C-alpha positions as CSV (number, residue, x, y, z in Angstrom):
1,X,105.1,-68.9,-36.2
2,X,104.9,-71.1,-32.8
3,X,102.8,-74.2,-33.3
4,X,101.3,-76.6,-30.5
5,X,101.1,-80.3,-30.6
6,X,99.5,-82.0,-27.0
7,X,100.0,-85.2,-27.1
8,X,97.8,-87.2,-24.9
9,X,95.7,-90.7,-24.5
10,X,92.7,-90.7,-26.6
11,X,90.5,-89.2,-24.2
12,X,89.6,-86.5,-22.1
13,X,91.4,-87.3,-18.7
14,X,94.2,-84.9,-17.8
15,X,95.4,-83.3,-21.2
16,X,92.2,-81.7,-21.2
17,X,92.8,-79.1,-18.5
18,X,95.6,-78.1,-21.5
19,X,92.9,-78.5,-23.9
20,X,90.9,-75.7,-22.1
21,X,93.6,-73.4,-21.5
22,X,95.0,-73.2,-25.4
23,X,91.2,-72.8,-26.6
24,X,90.7,-70.1,-24.1
25,X,93.9,-68.6,-25.2
26,X,92.5,-68.9,-28.5
27,X,95.6,-70.6,-29.2
28,X,95.7,-73.4,-32.0
29,X,97.2,-76.7,-31.1
30,X,97.7,-80.2,-33.0
31,X,95.8,-82.5,-30.9
32,X,97.4,-85.7,-30.9
33,X,95.9,-88.8,-29.9
34,X,97.4,-91.6,-28.6
35,X,96.4,-95.4,-28.4
36,X,97.1,-97.2,-24.6
37,X,99.2,-100.4,-27.3
38,X,101.1,-97.0,-28.7
39,X,102.2,-95.2,-24.9
40,X,105.6,-97.5,-23.7
41,X,107.2,-96.2,-27.2
42,X,105.7,-92.8,-27.0
43,X,106.6,-92.6,-23.0
44,X,110.6,-92.6,-23.7
45,X,110.3,-89.6,-26.1
46,X,107.6,-87.3,-23.9
47,X,109.0,-84.5,-21.1
48,X,107.6,-83.8,-18.7
49,X,98.2,-62.7,-10.0
50,X,100.1,-63.3,-7.3
51,X,101.9,-65.9,-5.4
52,X,99.1,-67.0,-3.1
53,X,96.7,-67.4,-5.6
54,X,99.2,-69.6,-7.6
55,X,99.5,-71.4,-4.4
56,X,95.6,-71.7,-3.9
57,X,94.6,-72.8,-7.1
58,X,97.2,-75.5,-6.9
59,X,96.1,-76.4,-3.7
60,X,92.7,-77.1,-4.9
61,X,93.9,-78.7,-8.2
62,X,96.0,-80.8,-5.9
63,X,92.7,-82.0,-3.7
64,X,90.4,-82.4,-7.4
65,X,93.7,-84.6,-8.4
66,X,93.7,-86.8,-4.7
67,X,89.7,-87.3,-5.4
68,X,90.6,-88.5,-9.3
69,X,93.2,-90.7,-8.3
70,X,90.8,-92.9,-6.1
71,X,88.6,-93.6,-9.0
72,X,89.6,-97.3,-9.6
73,X,90.3,-96.6,-13.5
74,X,91.6,-100.0,-14.0
75,X,89.2,-102.6,-11.6
76,X,88.7,-105.7,-14.0
77,X,86.0,-106.6,-12.0
78,X,82.9,-104.9,-12.8
79,X,81.4,-105.9,-10.0
80,X,84.3,-104.6,-7.3
81,X,84.2,-101.7,-9.1
82,X,81.2,-100.5,-9.3
83,X,81.3,-101.4,-5.5
84,X,84.4,-99.1,-5.5
85,X,83.0,-96.1,-7.6
86,X,79.5,-96.4,-4.7
87,X,81.8,-96.2,-1.9
88,X,83.9,-93.5,-3.6
89,X,80.3,-91.1,-4.3
90,X,79.1,-91.9,-0.9
91,X,82.0,-91.3,1.6
92,X,84.5,-88.9,-0.3
93,X,82.4,-87.1,-2.5
94,X,79.8,-85.2,-0.1
95,X,83.5,-83.8,2.0
96,X,85.4,-82.9,-1.1
97,X,82.5,-81.0,-2.5
98,X,81.2,-79.5,0.8
99,X,84.7,-78.2,0.8
100,X,84.8,-76.9,-2.4
101,X,81.9,-74.9,-2.1
102,X,82.8,-73.6,1.2
103,X,86.2,-72.1,-0.9
104,X,83.9,-71.2,-3.4
105,X,81.4,-69.4,-1.2
106,X,79.7,-66.2,-2.8
107,X,82.3,-65.9,-5.3
108,X,82.2,-66.3,-8.8
109,X,85.7,-68.0,-9.1
110,X,87.3,-70.4,-7.0
111,X,90.5,-68.3,-6.8
112,X,90.5,-64.3,-7.0
113,X,88.5,-62.6,-9.4
114,X,88.7,-64.4,-12.5
115,X,89.3,-67.5,-13.6
116,X,92.2,-70.0,-12.9
117,X,93.2,-73.4,-14.2
118,X,91.5,-74.2,-11.2
119,X,88.0,-73.3,-12.2
120,X,89.5,-74.9,-15.4
121,X,90.3,-78.4,-13.9
122,X,86.9,-78.4,-11.7
123,X,85.0,-78.7,-14.8
124,X,87.2,-81.3,-17.0
125,X,86.8,-83.1,-13.4
126,X,83.3,-82.9,-12.7
127,X,82.6,-84.2,-16.8
128,X,84.6,-87.0,-15.8
129,X,82.4,-87.4,-12.2
130,X,79.5,-86.6,-14.0
131,X,80.2,-90.3,-16.2
132,X,80.3,-92.3,-13.3
133,X,78.1,-90.9,-11.5
134,X,75.1,-88.1,-12.9
135,X,73.9,-85.4,-10.5
136,X,76.7,-85.9,-7.8
137,X,77.3,-82.2,-7.6
138,X,73.2,-81.4,-8.0
139,X,72.6,-80.7,-3.9
140,X,76.1,-77.8,-4.4
141,X,73.8,-75.0,-6.8
142,X,77.2,-72.7,-6.2
143,X,79.3,-75.9,-8.0
144,X,77.5,-76.4,-11.1
145,X,77.3,-72.6,-10.8
146,X,80.8,-72.4,-11.3
147,X,80.5,-75.6,-13.9
148,X,78.3,-73.5,-16.0
149,X,80.5,-70.6,-16.3
150,X,83.3,-72.2,-17.1
151,X,81.7,-73.7,-20.1
152,X,80.2,-70.4,-21.1
153,X,83.4,-69.1,-21.6
154,X,83.3,-68.4,-25.7
155,X,87.0,-70.6,-26.1
156,X,85.9,-73.5,-23.9
157,X,82.3,-73.8,-25.0
158,X,83.9,-74.2,-28.8
159,X,86.4,-76.5,-27.5
160,X,83.7,-78.5,-25.9
161,X,81.4,-78.5,-29.0
162,X,84.2,-79.6,-31.4
163,X,86.7,-81.7,-29.3
164,X,86.7,-85.9,-29.9
165,X,83.6,-87.8,-28.3
166,X,85.5,-89.9,-26.0
167,X,84.1,-91.3,-22.5
168,X,86.6,-90.3,-20.1
């Protein structure tokens, strides 16, 4: 029997989407958390419905990822960090949210007739963005509905309930 081990930092971060996917598929896995101080030695050992739907999901994930990369994660000065986050959520977040809501339209899922990894990643990102700016998506009800549908997927709901508590 195959067993899976997911190794990532002690946070949701980029590993939360694969955790969602394991949970969604009902696949047991070892959630191995790594501390930053241990990363240099571990890094050396790690390996990195239609084609159109796959491309659309990939594009949406990349769009969310582009926004996520603008977050000043490693800024040491709290005032500068706050200013940069404020600017990001005032200038870029509304455009991102408008784009995603327009893409979603009146559909239930971002791509096609059923959930994809883009829906799961949207939830992962929105969870993180909500830590930085609570209520940031409140004026986009279709996107809020999407995040509620994702967290209502039984295996995702189960994962969210039992995952370790971290800020990000």
